[in-house]
A tleap script that builds the chain and sets N, CA, C and O, in Angstrom:
source leaprc.protein.ff14SB
mol = sequence {
  NMET ASN PRO ILE ASN SER ILE ASN LEU THR
  SER GLY LEU GLY ALA LEU THR PRO PRO LEU
  ARG ALA LEU GLY PRO PRO GLY GLU GLN ASP
  THR THR GLU GLY THR PHE ALA ASP VAL LEU
  SER GLY LEU ILE LYS ASP VAL ASN GLY LEU
  GLN ALA THR ALA GLY GLU LEU ARG ASN GLN
  LEU LEU ALA GLY GLU ALA GLY ASP LEU HIE
  GLN TYR MET ILE ALA ALA GLU LYS ALA GLY
  ILE ALA MET GLU LEU LEU VAL GLU VAL ARG
  ASN LYS ILE VAL GLU ALA TYR GLN GLN LEU
  MET ARG MET PRO CVAL
}
set mol.1.N position { -15.127 8.741 -12.449 }
set mol.1.CA position { -13.987 9.190 -11.676 }
set mol.1.C position { -12.762 8.396 -12.085 }
set mol.1.O position { -12.826 7.176 -12.235 }
set mol.2.N position { -11.688 9.062 -12.260 }
set mol.2.CA position { -10.448 8.437 -12.659 }
set mol.2.C position { -9.846 7.717 -11.451 }
set mol.2.O position { -9.686 8.337 -10.399 }
set mol.3.N position { -9.504 6.411 -11.567 }
set mol.3.CA position { -8.995 5.678 -10.412 }
set mol.3.C position { -7.663 6.213 -9.903 }
set mol.3.O position { -7.351 6.044 -8.724 }
set mol.4.N position { -6.878 6.845 -10.748 }
set mol.4.CA position { -5.587 7.363 -10.309 }
set mol.4.C position { -5.773 8.516 -9.332 }
set mol.4.O position { -5.014 8.638 -8.371 }
set mol.5.N position { -6.763 9.357 -9.562 }
set mol.5.CA position { -6.969 10.504 -8.692 }
set mol.5.C position { -7.368 10.107 -7.286 }
set mol.5.O position { -7.184 10.888 -6.352 }
set mol.6.N position { -7.916 8.900 -7.110 }
set mol.6.CA position { -8.346 8.479 -5.789 }
set mol.6.C position { -7.224 7.834 -4.989 }
set mol.6.O position { -7.413 7.532 -3.810 }
set mol.7.N position { -6.072 7.618 -5.590 }
set mol.7.CA position { -4.952 6.991 -4.893 }
set mol.7.C position { -4.199 8.041 -4.098 }
set mol.7.O position { -3.808 9.079 -4.632 }
set mol.8.N position { -4.002 7.769 -2.841 }
set mol.8.CA position { -3.204 8.649 -2.001 }
set mol.8.C position { -2.059 7.821 -1.444 }
set mol.8.O position { -2.219 7.118 -0.446 }
set mol.9.N position { -0.925 7.903 -2.080 }
set mol.9.CA position { 0.221 7.083 -1.721 }
set mol.9.C position { 0.694 7.353 -0.307 }
set mol.9.O position { 1.170 6.439 0.366 }
set mol.10.N position { 0.575 8.576 0.157 }
set mol.10.CA position { 1.106 8.904 1.475 }
set mol.10.C position { 0.190 8.484 2.606 }
set mol.10.O position { 0.594 8.549 3.767 }
set mol.11.N position { -1.032 8.054 2.313 }
set mol.11.CA position { -1.934 7.683 3.406 }
set mol.11.C position { -1.388 6.493 4.182 }
set mol.11.O position { -1.405 6.512 5.413 }
set mol.12.N position { -0.909 5.470 3.509 }
set mol.12.CA position { -0.375 4.317 4.207 }
set mol.12.C position { 1.093 4.474 4.541 }
set mol.12.O position { 1.553 3.999 5.579 }
set mol.13.N position { 1.826 5.134 3.672 }
set mol.13.CA position { 3.246 5.269 3.897 }
set mol.13.C position { 3.542 6.301 4.979 }
set mol.13.O position { 4.575 6.226 5.645 }
set mol.14.N position { 2.656 7.247 5.154 }
set mol.14.CA position { 2.848 8.253 6.191 }
set mol.14.C position { 2.736 7.661 7.579 }
set mol.14.O position { 3.184 8.268 8.552 }
set mol.15.N position { 2.139 6.474 7.685 }
set mol.15.CA position { 1.996 5.833 8.990 }
set mol.15.C position { 3.338 5.383 9.540 }
set mol.15.O position { 3.455 5.106 10.734 }
set mol.16.N position { 4.349 5.306 8.689 }
set mol.16.CA position { 5.664 4.893 9.161 }
set mol.16.C position { 6.338 5.973 9.990 }
set mol.16.O position { 7.145 5.668 10.868 }
set mol.17.N position { 6.019 7.214 9.722 }
set mol.17.CA position { 6.604 8.299 10.489 }
set mol.17.C position { 5.570 8.821 11.470 }
set mol.17.O position { 4.543 9.355 11.051 }
set mol.18.N position { 5.818 8.681 12.763 }
set mol.18.CA position { 4.824 9.101 13.745 }
set mol.18.C position { 4.651 10.607 13.727 }
set mol.18.O position { 5.594 11.336 13.420 }
set mol.19.N position { 3.452 11.085 14.055 }
set mol.19.CA position { 3.234 12.529 14.077 }
set mol.19.C position { 4.004 13.187 15.207 }
set mol.19.O position { 4.265 12.575 16.242 }
set mol.20.N position { 4.362 14.441 14.991 }
set mol.20.CA position { 5.071 15.176 16.024 }
set mol.20.C position { 4.082 15.574 17.107 }
set mol.20.O position { 2.988 16.048 16.804 }
set mol.21.N position { 4.451 15.388 18.346 }
set mol.21.CA position { 3.608 15.801 19.462 }
set mol.21.C position { 4.489 16.290 20.596 }
set mol.21.O position { 5.688 16.012 20.642 }
set mol.22.N position { 3.888 17.002 21.484 }
set mol.22.CA position { 4.639 17.587 22.594 }
set mol.22.C position { 5.186 16.480 23.482 }
set mol.22.O position { 4.513 15.485 23.749 }
set mol.23.N position { 6.403 16.672 23.927 }
set mol.23.CA position { 7.009 15.708 24.830 }
set mol.23.C position { 6.442 15.902 26.229 }
set mol.23.O position { 6.274 17.033 26.684 }
set mol.24.N position { 6.164 14.856 26.874 }
set mol.24.CA position { 5.636 14.916 28.225 }
set mol.24.C position { 5.905 13.605 28.922 }
set mol.24.O position { 6.601 12.742 28.386 }
set mol.25.N position { 5.365 13.450 30.104 }
set mol.25.CA position { 5.542 12.176 30.809 }
set mol.25.C position { 4.961 11.031 29.993 }
set mol.25.O position { 3.995 11.227 29.256 }
set mol.26.N position { 5.540 9.830 30.114 }
set mol.26.CA position { 5.083 8.708 29.301 }
set mol.26.C position { 3.611 8.389 29.478 }
set mol.26.O position { 2.984 7.912 28.532 }
set mol.27.N position { 3.042 8.625 30.623 }
set mol.27.CA position { 1.638 8.312 30.844 }
set mol.27.C position { 0.693 9.215 30.089 }
set mol.27.O position { -0.468 8.858 29.886 }
set mol.28.N position { 1.161 10.380 29.666 }
set mol.28.CA position { 0.292 11.338 28.993 }
set mol.28.C position { 0.349 11.236 27.477 }
set mol.28.O position { -0.408 11.927 26.796 }
set mol.29.N position { 1.215 10.404 26.930 }
set mol.29.CA position { 1.335 10.310 25.477 }
set mol.29.C position { 0.179 9.493 24.911 }
set mol.29.O position { -0.335 8.580 25.558 }
set mol.30.N position { -0.216 9.841 23.691 }
set mol.30.CA position { -1.306 9.155 23.012 }
set mol.30.C position { -0.797 7.824 22.469 }
set mol.30.O position { 0.190 7.789 21.734 }
set mol.31.N position { -1.456 6.741 22.824 }
set mol.31.CA position { -1.040 5.411 22.374 }
set mol.31.C position { -2.082 4.774 21.465 }
set mol.31.O position { -2.156 3.548 21.387 }
set mol.32.N position { -2.885 5.575 20.779 }
set mol.32.CA position { -3.948 5.038 19.936 }
set mol.32.C position { -3.503 4.811 18.495 }
set mol.32.O position { -4.345 4.528 17.642 }
set mol.33.N position { -2.237 4.923 18.199 }
set mol.33.CA position { -1.753 4.760 16.827 }
set mol.33.C position { -1.808 3.321 16.345 }
set mol.33.O position { -1.878 3.099 15.136 }
set mol.34.N position { -1.780 2.359 17.205 }
set mol.34.CA position { -1.781 0.965 16.807 }
set mol.34.C position { -0.401 0.370 16.962 }
set mol.34.O position { 0.577 1.076 17.204 }
set mol.35.N position { -0.341 -0.924 16.820 }
set mol.35.CA position { 0.927 -1.615 16.970 }
set mol.35.C position { 1.721 -1.554 15.667 }
set mol.35.O position { 1.216 -1.149 14.620 }
set mol.36.N position { 2.969 -1.966 15.770 }
set mol.36.CA position { 3.824 -2.006 14.588 }
set mol.36.C position { 3.260 -2.985 13.562 }
set mol.36.O position { 3.331 -2.741 12.358 }
set mol.37.N position { 2.707 -4.083 14.040 }
set mol.37.CA position { 2.114 -5.070 13.133 }
set mol.37.C position { 0.940 -4.463 12.369 }
set mol.37.O position { 0.756 -4.744 11.185 }
set mol.38.N position { 0.145 -3.629 13.048 }
set mol.38.CA position { -0.982 -2.973 12.376 }
set mol.38.C position { -0.496 -2.011 11.300 }
set mol.38.O position { -1.058 -1.953 10.206 }
set mol.39.N position { 0.543 -1.262 11.617 }
set mol.39.CA position { 1.096 -0.305 10.651 }
set mol.39.C position { 1.665 -1.053 9.450 }
set mol.39.O position { 1.433 -0.662 8.306 }
set mol.40.N position { 2.406 -2.120 9.706 }
set mol.40.CA position { 2.998 -2.900 8.622 }
set mol.40.C position { 1.915 -3.579 7.779 }
set mol.40.O position { 2.023 -3.640 6.554 }
set mol.41.N position { 0.892 -4.079 8.429 }
set mol.41.CA position { -0.220 -4.699 7.715 }
set mol.41.C position { -0.931 -3.679 6.827 }
set mol.41.O position { -1.285 -3.982 5.687 }
set mol.42.N position { -1.137 -2.475 7.350 }
set mol.42.CA position { -1.759 -1.419 6.555 }
set mol.42.C position { -0.904 -1.033 5.366 }
set mol.42.O position { -1.425 -0.774 4.282 }
set mol.43.N position { 0.394 -0.994 5.559 }
set mol.43.CA position { 1.308 -0.667 4.474 }
set mol.43.C position { 1.245 -1.724 3.378 }
set mol.43.O position { 1.242 -1.390 2.193 }
set mol.44.N position { 1.195 -2.984 3.762 }
set mol.44.CA position { 1.113 -4.076 2.787 }
set mol.44.C position { -0.200 -3.988 2.008 }
set mol.44.O position { -0.218 -4.194 0.794 }
set mol.45.N position { -1.297 -3.684 2.702 }
set mol.45.CA position { -2.588 -3.550 2.025 }
set mol.45.C position { -2.582 -2.377 1.054 }
set mol.45.O position { -3.154 -2.467 -0.033 }
set mol.46.N position { -1.939 -1.275 1.439 }
set mol.46.CA position { -1.862 -0.113 0.549 }
set mol.46.C position { -1.066 -0.433 -0.716 }
set mol.46.O position { -1.463 -0.058 -1.819 }
set mol.47.N position { 0.056 -1.128 -0.548 }
set mol.47.CA position { 0.870 -1.502 -1.709 }
set mol.47.C position { 0.090 -2.456 -2.603 }
set mol.47.O position { 0.142 -2.346 -3.828 }
set mol.48.N position { -0.630 -3.388 -1.997 }
set mol.48.CA position { -1.442 -4.311 -2.779 }
set mol.48.C position { -2.523 -3.566 -3.556 }
set mol.48.O position { -2.801 -3.894 -4.710 }
set mol.49.N position { -3.127 -2.569 -2.925 }
set mol.49.CA position { -4.137 -1.769 -3.610 }
set mol.49.C position { -3.566 -1.001 -4.789 }
set mol.49.O position { -4.193 -0.912 -5.844 }
set mol.50.N position { -2.367 -0.444 -4.604 }
set mol.50.CA position { -1.720 0.274 -5.702 }
set mol.50.C position { -1.412 -0.660 -6.864 }
set mol.50.O position { -1.587 -0.292 -8.026 }
set mol.51.N position { -0.954 -1.867 -6.552 }
set mol.51.CA position { -0.657 -2.823 -7.607 }
set mol.51.C position { -1.928 -3.287 -8.307 }
set mol.51.O position { -1.932 -3.485 -9.522 }
set mol.52.N position { -3.001 -3.461 -7.550 }
set mol.52.CA position { -4.272 -3.870 -8.161 }
set mol.52.C position { -4.795 -2.784 -9.087 }
set mol.52.O position { -5.294 -3.081 -10.172 }
set mol.53.N position { -4.687 -1.531 -8.669 }
set mol.53.CA position { -5.133 -0.419 -9.505 }
set mol.53.C position { -4.323 -0.352 -10.799 }
set mol.53.O position { -4.879 -0.153 -11.879 }
set mol.54.N position { -3.016 -0.518 -10.680 }
set mol.54.CA position { -2.165 -0.507 -11.872 }
set mol.54.C position { -2.517 -1.677 -12.786 }
set mol.54.O position { -2.515 -1.527 -14.008 }
set mol.55.N position { -2.819 -2.831 -12.211 }
set mol.55.CA position { -3.209 -3.992 -13.006 }
set mol.55.C position { -4.519 -3.770 -13.737 }
set mol.55.O position { -4.661 -4.150 -14.899 }
set mol.56.N position { -5.484 -3.150 -13.052 }
set mol.56.CA position { -6.764 -2.859 -13.699 }
set mol.56.C position { -6.579 -1.882 -14.861 }
set mol.56.O position { -7.158 -2.066 -15.932 }
set mol.57.N position { -5.779 -0.858 -14.649 }
set mol.57.CA position { -5.532 0.109 -15.726 }
set mol.57.C position { -4.802 -0.550 -16.896 }
set mol.57.O position { -5.074 -0.238 -18.055 }
set mol.58.N position { -3.878 -1.457 -16.592 }
set mol.58.CA position { -3.162 -2.167 -17.655 }
set mol.58.C position { -4.141 -3.005 -18.472 }
set mol.58.O position { -4.088 -3.012 -19.701 }
set mol.59.N position { -5.040 -3.714 -17.775 }
set mol.59.CA position { -6.015 -4.546 -18.481 }
set mol.59.C position { -6.949 -3.698 -19.338 }
set mol.59.O position { -7.296 -4.092 -20.451 }
set mol.60.N position { -7.359 -2.532 -18.826 }
set mol.60.CA position { -8.203 -1.638 -19.612 }
set mol.60.C position { -7.461 -1.139 -20.844 }
set mol.60.O position { -8.029 -1.045 -21.932 }
set mol.61.N position { -6.193 -0.824 -20.658 }
set mol.61.CA position { -5.389 -0.328 -21.773 }
set mol.61.C position { -5.204 -1.414 -22.834 }
set mol.61.O position { -5.309 -1.138 -24.029 }
set mol.62.N position { -4.929 -2.648 -22.402 }
set mol.62.CA position { -4.725 -3.740 -23.344 }
set mol.62.C position { -6.016 -4.132 -24.057 }
set mol.62.O position { -5.984 -4.581 -25.203 }
set mol.63.N position { -7.146 -3.962 -23.380 }
set mol.63.CA position { -8.433 -4.305 -23.983 }
set mol.63.C position { -8.923 -3.220 -24.935 }
set mol.63.O position { -9.903 -3.418 -25.653 }
set mol.64.N position { -8.245 -2.075 -24.942 }
set mol.64.CA position { -8.645 -0.990 -25.823 }
set mol.64.C position { -9.772 -0.156 -25.266 }
set mol.64.O position { -10.355 0.658 -25.982 }
set mol.65.N position { -10.085 -0.345 -24.005 }
set mol.65.CA position { -11.138 0.454 -23.386 }
set mol.65.C position { -10.591 1.857 -23.131 }
set mol.65.O position { -9.466 2.176 -23.518 }
set mol.66.N position { -11.381 2.672 -22.489 }
set mol.66.CA position { -11.006 4.077 -22.264 }
set mol.66.C position { -9.844 4.173 -21.290 }
set mol.66.O position { -9.989 4.713 -20.194 }
set mol.67.N position { -8.712 3.657 -21.683 }
set mol.67.CA position { -7.526 3.716 -20.854 }
set mol.67.C position { -6.540 4.726 -21.404 }
set mol.67.O position { -6.396 4.869 -22.618 }
set mol.68.N position { -5.873 5.416 -20.523 }
set mol.68.CA position { -4.890 6.413 -20.925 }
set mol.68.C position { -3.514 5.887 -20.559 }
set mol.68.O position { -3.282 5.497 -19.415 }
set mol.69.N position { -2.611 5.872 -21.509 }
set mol.69.CA position { -1.272 5.345 -21.269 }
set mol.69.C position { -0.564 6.100 -20.158 }
set mol.69.O position { 0.144 5.497 -19.352 }
set mol.70.N position { -0.748 7.419 -20.105 }
set mol.70.CA position { -0.089 8.220 -19.079 }
set mol.70.C position { -0.578 7.850 -17.683 }
set mol.70.O position { 0.213 7.748 -16.745 }
set mol.71.N position { -1.884 7.650 -17.555 }
set mol.71.CA position { -2.442 7.277 -16.255 }
set mol.71.C position { -1.930 5.911 -15.818 }
set mol.71.O position { -1.632 5.700 -14.642 }
set mol.72.N position { -1.828 4.989 -16.764 }
set mol.72.CA position { -1.290 3.668 -16.428 }
set mol.72.C position { 0.160 3.759 -15.989 }
set mol.72.O position { 0.554 3.127 -15.009 }
set mol.73.N position { 0.955 4.541 -16.704 }
set mol.73.CA position { 2.372 4.667 -16.351 }
set mol.73.C position { 2.540 5.285 -14.966 }
set mol.73.O position { 3.413 4.869 -14.204 }
set mol.74.N position { 1.719 6.268 -14.639 }
set mol.74.CA position { 1.788 6.887 -13.316 }
set mol.74.C position { 1.426 5.864 -12.246 }
set mol.74.O position { 2.108 5.764 -11.226 }
set mol.75.N position { 0.354 5.104 -12.473 }
set mol.75.CA position { -0.073 4.093 -11.507 }
set mol.75.C position { 0.983 3.002 -11.349 }
set mol.75.O position { 1.242 2.537 -10.239 }
set mol.76.N position { 1.587 2.598 -12.459 }
set mol.76.CA position { 2.618 1.559 -12.404 }
set mol.76.C position { 3.846 2.051 -11.640 }
set mol.76.O position { 4.432 1.293 -10.866 }
set mol.77.N position { 4.238 3.292 -11.842 }
set mol.77.CA position { 5.386 3.841 -11.124 }
set mol.77.C position { 5.094 3.971 -9.633 }
set mol.77.O position { 5.956 3.672 -8.806 }
set mol.78.N position { 3.887 4.414 -9.284 }
set mol.78.CA position { 3.510 4.509 -7.866 }
set mol.78.C position { 3.566 3.133 -7.211 }
set mol.78.O position { 4.082 2.982 -6.104 }
set mol.79.N position { 3.033 2.136 -7.903 }
set mol.79.CA position { 3.046 0.776 -7.368 }
set mol.79.C position { 4.474 0.255 -7.234 }
set mol.79.O position { 4.806 -0.408 -6.252 }
set mol.80.N position { 5.311 0.552 -8.214 }
set mol.80.CA position { 6.702 0.102 -8.168 }
set mol.80.C position { 7.491 0.750 -7.041 }
set mol.80.O position { 8.252 0.081 -6.342 }
set mol.81.N position { 7.308 2.048 -6.869 }
set mol.81.CA position { 8.014 2.759 -5.804 }
set mol.81.C position { 7.536 2.285 -4.431 }
set mol.81.O position { 8.335 2.115 -3.510 }
set mol.82.N position { 6.229 2.074 -4.305 }
set mol.82.CA position { 5.695 1.585 -3.033 }
set mol.82.C position { 6.233 0.190 -2.724 }
set mol.82.O position { 6.527 -0.117 -1.568 }
set mol.83.N position { 6.364 -0.655 -3.742 }
set mol.83.CA position { 6.910 -1.998 -3.531 }
set mol.83.C position { 8.375 -1.933 -3.129 }
set mol.83.O position { 8.811 -2.684 -2.256 }
set mol.84.N position { 9.138 -1.045 -3.752 }
set mol.84.CA position { 10.543 -0.884 -3.382 }
set mol.84.C position { 10.663 -0.430 -1.927 }
set mol.84.O position { 11.524 -0.914 -1.193 }
set mol.85.N position { 9.808 0.489 -1.517 }
set mol.85.CA position { 9.822 0.943 -0.130 }
set mol.85.C position { 9.480 -0.194 0.811 }
set mol.85.O position { 10.123 -0.348 1.850 }
set mol.86.N position { 8.488 -0.988 0.471 }
set mol.86.CA position { 8.090 -2.114 1.308 }
set mol.86.C position { 9.222 -3.131 1.433 }
set mol.86.O position { 9.454 -3.668 2.516 }
set mol.87.N position { 9.916 -3.396 0.351 }
set mol.87.CA position { 11.041 -4.335 0.382 }
set mol.87.C position { 12.162 -3.784 1.268 }
set mol.87.O position { 12.775 -4.535 2.026 }
set mol.88.N position { 12.433 -2.484 1.178 }
set mol.88.CA position { 13.478 -1.892 2.013 }
set mol.88.C position { 13.096 -1.922 3.492 }
set mol.88.O position { 13.950 -2.141 4.351 }
set mol.89.N position { 11.818 -1.703 3.787 }
set mol.89.CA position { 11.360 -1.800 5.178 }
set mol.89.C position { 11.539 -3.225 5.673 }
set mol.89.O position { 12.001 -3.449 6.792 }
set mol.90.N position { 11.173 -4.184 4.837 }
set mol.90.CA position { 11.364 -5.590 5.218 }
set mol.90.C position { 12.836 -5.905 5.463 }
set mol.90.O position { 13.176 -6.589 6.428 }
set mol.91.N position { 13.717 -5.399 4.581 }
set mol.91.CA position { 15.143 -5.641 4.742 }
set mol.91.C position { 15.662 -5.057 6.055 }
set mol.91.O position { 16.478 -5.682 6.732 }
set mol.92.N position { 15.194 -3.866 6.416 }
set mol.92.CA position { 15.621 -3.247 7.674 }
set mol.92.C position { 15.116 -4.044 8.872 }
set mol.92.O position { 15.825 -4.184 9.869 }
set mol.93.N position { 13.896 -4.567 8.777 }
set mol.93.CA position { 13.357 -5.373 9.869 }
set mol.93.C position { 14.173 -6.647 10.034 }
set mol.93.O position { 14.508 -7.026 11.156 }
set mol.94.N position { 14.496 -7.309 8.931 }
set mol.94.CA position { 15.300 -8.533 8.988 }
set mol.94.C position { 16.684 -8.228 9.539 }
set mol.94.O position { 17.215 -8.988 10.348 }
set mol.95.N position { 17.270 -7.116 9.104 }
set mol.95.CA position { 18.592 -6.734 9.596 }
set mol.95.C position { 18.563 -6.455 11.100 }
set mol.95.O position { 19.479 -6.858 11.818 }
set mol.96.N position { 17.538 -5.781 11.577 }
set mol.96.CA position { 17.414 -5.506 13.016 }
set mol.96.C position { 17.235 -6.806 13.786 }
set mol.96.O position { 17.816 -6.970 14.859 }
set mol.97.N position { 16.449 -7.725 13.264 }
set mol.97.CA position { 16.246 -9.018 13.916 }
set mol.97.C position { 17.559 -9.790 13.999 }
set mol.97.O position { 17.873 -10.377 15.034 }
set mol.98.N position { 18.322 -9.787 12.913 }
set mol.98.CA position { 19.599 -10.494 12.909 }
set mol.98.C position { 20.567 -9.885 13.908 }
set mol.98.O position { 21.310 -10.613 14.566 }
set mol.99.N position { 20.572 -8.569 14.033 }
set mol.99.CA position { 21.425 -7.917 15.024 }
set mol.99.C position { 21.015 -8.308 16.432 }
set mol.99.O position { 21.867 -8.543 17.289 }
set mol.100.N position { 19.731 -8.378 16.670 }
set mol.100.CA position { 19.264 -8.818 18.004 }
set mol.100.C position { 19.667 -10.234 18.295 }
set mol.100.O position { 20.028 -10.547 19.430 }
set mol.101.N position { 19.618 -11.108 17.302 }
set mol.101.CA position { 19.987 -12.496 17.506 }
set mol.101.C position { 21.491 -12.670 17.734 }
set mol.101.O position { 21.912 -13.647 18.354 }
set mol.102.N position { 22.295 -11.741 17.243 }
set mol.102.CA position { 23.752 -11.827 17.442 }
set mol.102.C position { 24.185 -11.264 18.786 }
set mol.102.O position { 25.332 -11.457 19.187 }
set mol.103.N position { 23.310 -10.583 19.482 }
set mol.103.CA position { 23.679 -9.990 20.768 }
set mol.103.C position { 23.900 -11.083 21.801 }
set mol.103.O position { 23.112 -12.024 21.894 }
set mol.104.N position { 24.961 -10.962 22.569 }
set mol.104.CA position { 25.182 -11.963 23.620 }
set mol.104.C position { 24.168 -11.787 24.749 }
set mol.104.O position { 23.718 -10.680 25.044 }
set mol.105.N position { 23.830 -12.898 25.358 }
set mol.105.CA position { 22.823 -12.845 26.418 }
set mol.105.C position { 23.430 -12.559 27.756 }
set mol.105.O position { 22.714 -12.482 28.755 }
savepdb mol mol.pdb
quit
């Protein structure tokens, strides 16, 4: 099985956008999604997995094993884009924290 085909980039990144559900009283809403820390932790693990997969493909390619340059480039781009997204999420979190700290009490 090709390792690239098993990567689903949206599985972890899709957790950032909550699913659409019917609006109702707050007591009736589903709260089983997990905390923000859980979502962020899952996102970090997904990005790490993408980078590890790209690293393995790079090592296979450099060793001359059955590596395909196109598959490596796709994996490397997925890992790079996921890392850029993670950095932007971190920047937004830091910016929100700084805004909260500047608020007068």
